[in-house]
C-alpha positions as CSV (number, residue, x, y, z in Angstrom):
1,M,0.0,0.0,0.0
2,K,1.3,3.4,-1.0
3,I,0.2,6.5,1.0
4,R,1.1,9.6,-1.0
5,K,-1.7,12.0,-0.1
6,A,-3.3,13.5,3.0
7,V,-6.6,15.2,3.7
8,I,-7.0,17.7,6.6
9,T,-10.5,18.9,7.5
10,A,-10.6,22.5,8.7
11,A,-14.1,23.8,7.7
12,G,-15.9,23.4,11.1
13,E,-18.0,26.4,11.9
14,Y,-16.3,26.9,15.3
15,H,-13.0,25.4,14.6
16,S,-11.8,27.0,11.4
17,N,-9.5,29.5,13.1
18,L,-7.9,27.1,15.5
19,P,-5.1,25.9,13.1
20,L,-4.0,29.6,12.7
21,Q,-3.2,29.9,16.4
22,S,0.4,30.3,17.5
23,V,2.3,27.3,19.0
24,V,5.9,26.8,20.0
25,D,7.4,23.5,18.8
26,R,9.8,21.2,20.7
27,D,12.8,23.1,19.4
28,G,11.5,26.4,20.9
29,V,10.5,27.8,17.5
30,P,7.2,29.6,17.2
31,G,4.8,28.7,14.4
32,T,1.2,27.9,13.8
33,A,-0.9,24.9,14.8
34,L,-1.4,24.3,11.1
35,R,2.4,24.3,10.5
36,R,2.8,21.7,13.3
37,T,0.1,19.5,11.7
38,L,1.8,19.8,8.3
39,D,5.1,18.8,9.9
40,E,3.3,15.7,11.2
41,V,2.1,14.8,7.7
42,V,5.4,15.5,5.9
43,D,7.3,13.5,8.6
44,A,5.1,10.5,7.5
45,G,6.5,10.8,4.0
46,I,3.6,12.5,2.4
47,D,4.0,15.5,0.0
48,E,0.5,16.1,-1.5
49,I,-1.9,17.6,1.1
50,A,-5.5,18.7,0.6
51,I,-7.1,21.1,3.2
52,I,-10.9,21.4,3.4
53,V,-11.7,25.0,4.4
54,R,-14.7,27.3,4.7
55,P,-15.3,29.5,1.6
56,G,-12.8,32.3,1.3
57,Q,-10.3,31.0,4.0
58,S,-7.6,29.5,1.8
59,A,-5.4,32.7,2.0
60,P,-4.8,32.7,5.7
61,Y,-4.2,29.0,5.7
62,L,-1.7,29.4,2.9
63,S,0.1,32.0,4.9
64,A,0.1,29.9,8.1
65,A,1.6,26.9,6.3
66,G,5.0,28.4,6.1
67,S,7.5,26.4,4.0
68,H,4.8,23.7,3.3
69,A,2.6,26.1,1.3
70,S,3.7,24.6,-2.0
71,R,2.4,21.2,-1.0
72,L,-1.1,22.3,-0.4
73,V,-4.3,22.3,-2.5
74,F,-7.6,23.7,-1.1
75,F,-11.2,22.6,-1.4
76,E,-14.0,24.8,0.0
77,Q,-16.9,23.2,1.8
78,D,-19.9,25.3,0.8
79,N,-23.4,24.2,1.9
80,P,-21.8,22.0,4.6
81,R,-23.5,18.8,5.6
82,G,-21.1,17.6,8.3
83,Y,-17.7,16.0,8.8
84,G,-18.2,13.2,6.3
85,D,-19.3,15.7,3.7
86,A,-16.1,17.7,4.3
87,I,-13.9,14.6,3.6
88,L,-15.8,14.0,0.4
89,R,-14.8,17.4,-1.0
90,A,-11.4,15.8,-1.6
91,N,-12.8,12.8,-3.5
92,D,-11.3,13.7,-6.8
93,F,-7.9,14.6,-5.2
94,V,-7.7,11.2,-3.5
95,G,-8.9,9.2,-6.5
96,D,-8.5,5.4,-6.0
97,E,-5.6,5.6,-3.5
98,A,-5.4,5.1,0.3
99,F,-4.8,8.4,2.1
100,L,-3.9,9.8,5.5
101,H,-6.6,11.9,7.2
102,L,-6.3,14.3,10.1
103,V,-8.5,16.8,11.8
104,S,-7.2,20.3,12.2
105,D,-8.4,21.0,15.7
106,H,-6.1,18.3,17.3
107,L,-2.4,18.6,18.0
108,Y,-0.4,15.3,18.3
109,V,2.5,14.7,20.6
110,S,4.5,11.5,20.0
111,R,6.4,9.7,22.7
112,D,8.3,7.8,20.0
113,E,11.1,9.0,17.7
114,K,8.5,8.7,14.9
115,S,5.6,11.1,14.7
116,C,2.1,9.7,15.4
117,A,1.3,9.9,11.7
118,A,4.4,8.1,10.7
119,Q,3.6,5.3,13.2
120,L,0.1,5.0,11.8
121,C,1.2,4.9,8.2
122,E,3.8,2.2,8.9
123,V,1.1,-0.1,10.4
124,A,-1.3,0.6,7.4
125,K,1.4,-0.2,4.9
126,Q,2.3,-3.4,6.8
127,H,-1.3,-4.7,6.9
128,E,-2.5,-3.0,3.7
129,C,-5.9,-1.9,5.0
130,S,-7.6,1.0,6.7
131,V,-6.2,1.8,10.1
132,S,-7.6,4.3,12.6
133,A,-5.4,5.7,15.4
134,I,-6.9,5.3,18.8
135,Q,-6.2,6.3,22.4
136,A,-7.4,4.7,25.6
137,T,-9.8,7.2,27.1
138,R,-11.6,7.5,30.4
139,E,-15.3,6.7,30.5
140,N,-16.3,10.2,31.4
141,E,-14.8,11.6,28.2
142,I,-16.1,9.1,25.6
143,I,-19.2,11.3,24.9
144,Y,-16.8,13.6,22.9
145,F,-15.3,10.9,20.6
146,G,-16.0,8.1,18.2
147,T,-15.3,4.9,20.1
148,V,-14.1,1.6,18.7
149,G,-15.3,-1.9,19.6
150,G,-13.3,-5.0,18.6
151,T,-10.7,-7.6,19.5
152,P,-6.9,-7.5,20.0
153,V,-4.9,-8.9,17.0
154,A,-3.0,-12.0,18.1
155,Q,0.7,-11.5,18.7
156,Q,0.5,-7.8,17.9
157,D,0.9,-5.0,20.4
158,N,-1.7,-2.2,20.5
159,L,-3.5,-3.4,17.4
160,Y,-7.2,-4.3,17.1
161,E,-9.6,-5.8,14.6
162,V,-12.5,-3.3,14.5
163,A,-16.0,-4.7,14.8
164,T,-17.9,-1.4,15.1
165,V,-17.5,2.3,15.7
166,V,-20.0,4.4,17.7
167,E,-20.0,8.1,17.5
168,K,-20.0,9.7,21.0
169,P,-21.6,6.9,22.9
170,T,-23.0,7.1,26.4
171,P,-21.2,5.1,29.1
172,T,-24.1,2.7,29.1
173,V,-23.8,2.0,25.3
174,A,-20.1,1.7,25.7
175,E,-20.4,-0.9,28.5
176,Q,-22.8,-2.9,26.4
177,E,-21.1,-2.7,23.0
178,L,-17.6,-1.4,23.2
179,V,-15.7,-3.2,25.9
180,V,-12.3,-4.4,24.5
181,A,-10.4,-7.2,26.1
182,G,-7.3,-6.1,27.9
183,Q,-8.4,-2.5,28.6
184,R,-8.4,-1.1,32.1
185,A,-11.8,-0.9,33.8
186,G,-13.5,2.3,32.8
187,Y,-11.4,2.9,29.7
188,Y,-12.4,2.6,26.1
189,L,-10.6,2.9,22.7
190,C,-11.5,6.3,21.2
191,L,-10.6,7.7,17.9
192,F,-7.5,9.8,17.8
193,G,-8.5,12.2,14.9
194,M,-6.1,10.5,12.6
195,H,-6.7,7.6,10.1
196,V,-5.3,5.9,7.0
197,L,-8.4,5.2,4.9
198,T,-9.0,3.2,1.7
199,P,-11.2,4.6,-1.1
200,T,-13.9,2.3,0.1
201,V,-14.6,4.8,2.9
202,L,-15.3,7.5,0.3
203,K,-17.8,5.3,-1.4
204,L,-19.5,4.6,1.9
205,L,-19.6,8.3,2.8
206,Q,-21.1,9.2,-0.6
207,K,-23.7,6.5,-0.2
208,N,-24.7,7.8,3.3
209,L,-24.7,11.4,2.0
210,D,-27.0,10.4,-0.9
211,S,-29.4,8.6,1.3
212,A,-29.6,11.4,4.0
213,T,-32.2,14.1,3.9
214,A,-31.2,17.7,3.0
215,D,-31.0,18.8,6.6
216,Q,-29.1,15.8,7.9
217,S,-25.3,15.9,8.6
218,V,-23.1,13.0,7.7
219,D,-20.4,11.9,10.2
220,L,-17.4,9.6,9.7
221,S,-18.1,7.1,12.4
222,T,-21.1,5.6,10.7
223,S,-19.1,4.9,7.5
224,L,-16.3,3.4,9.6
225,A,-18.7,1.1,11.3
226,Q,-19.9,0.0,7.8
227,L,-16.3,-0.4,6.7
228,A,-15.7,-2.9,9.4
229,Q,-18.4,-5.0,7.8
230,T,-17.0,-4.6,4.3
231,E,-13.3,-5.2,4.5
232,R,-10.5,-5.6,7.0
233,Y,-10.2,-2.5,9.2
234,L,-7.8,-2.1,12.1
235,A,-7.3,0.3,15.0
236,F,-3.8,1.1,16.3
237,E,-3.0,2.6,19.7
238,V,-0.1,5.0,18.7
239,D,2.6,5.9,21.2
240,G,1.5,9.4,21.7
241,S,-1.3,11.7,22.8
242,R,-3.9,13.9,21.1
243,H,-4.9,17.3,22.4
244,N,-8.1,18.9,21.2
245,I,-7.4,22.6,21.0
246,S,-11.1,23.4,20.6
247,Y,-11.6,22.6,24.3
248,K,-11.3,25.1,27.1
249,Y,-7.6,25.4,27.8
250,G,-7.0,22.9,25.1
251,L,-4.3,25.0,23.3
252,L,-2.6,25.7,26.7
253,L,-2.5,22.0,27.6
254,A,-1.3,21.1,24.1
255,Q,1.5,23.7,24.4
256,L,2.5,22.3,27.8
257,A,2.7,18.8,26.4
258,I,4.8,19.9,23.5
259,S,7.1,22.0,25.6
260,L,7.7,19.4,28.3
261,G,9.0,17.1,25.7
262,G,11.3,19.7,24.1
263,I,14.4,21.7,24.7
264,D,12.7,24.2,27.0
265,R,11.4,21.6,29.4
266,D,13.4,22.9,32.4
267,L,12.4,26.5,31.7
268,V,8.7,25.6,31.5
269,L,8.9,23.6,34.7
270,T,10.7,26.4,36.5
271,E,8.1,28.9,35.4
272,L,5.2,26.6,36.4
273,V,6.7,26.1,39.9
274,A,7.1,29.9,40.2
275,L,3.5,30.4,39.3
276,L,2.3,27.8,41.7
277,A,4.4,29.4,44.5
278,E,2.6,32.7,44.0
279,K,-0.8,31.2,44.6
């Protein structure tokens, strides 16, 4: 499996400006959240990147991309009908190839020498199928994420055969349908905001969009659940963490996670201790 292209969705009504926020990377260099996401994609060996934006927003994204600007192509999501509809705007760009997909309101912090995207792409190439990145998540937080049900793959660490995906389940639904062997009590495997997807997913998204009423939005999780019934589909727990910068203090917590793994770790810790001492 070759993975040459990536699709980043950034057209959400309340999220479109988040990738333009300033973030300091592990080397202490300021940039934008978008630039960091693009670094993640390029580190995985991908050069062609589509970004789905709201109408008229390509210019600020192009500016925020820095040296990666030449790699980008933009698609506008007019008359939006949800997350799944946003991904479909890149249908012609993707063609009949597998592609990496990321959401723009998450920042990813790897605990490995390889980026989270590089880890994911490596697994997808090895198994030649769709693979979603996942993160073990506390029960009280699963109402914010798509959640995976399935079984561990024999003799493979952190890899699971997906049986179903449920969008933002309640704890009761999760307990009934999404318990995965080997997980700590009260934890479930939630989507990471990063996937390698085969073209089958686009066909399923299009089918769901065509069958929806004009006022219905189309999500991704429904098509992923259908994918699990159509072809082999895996979930991989990457060695890293996701940080949703659309949450309250999300950008702050993401910045701390990045900085504490970088060259300014001691400086950041010293300043945090000083702030705590003042309270």
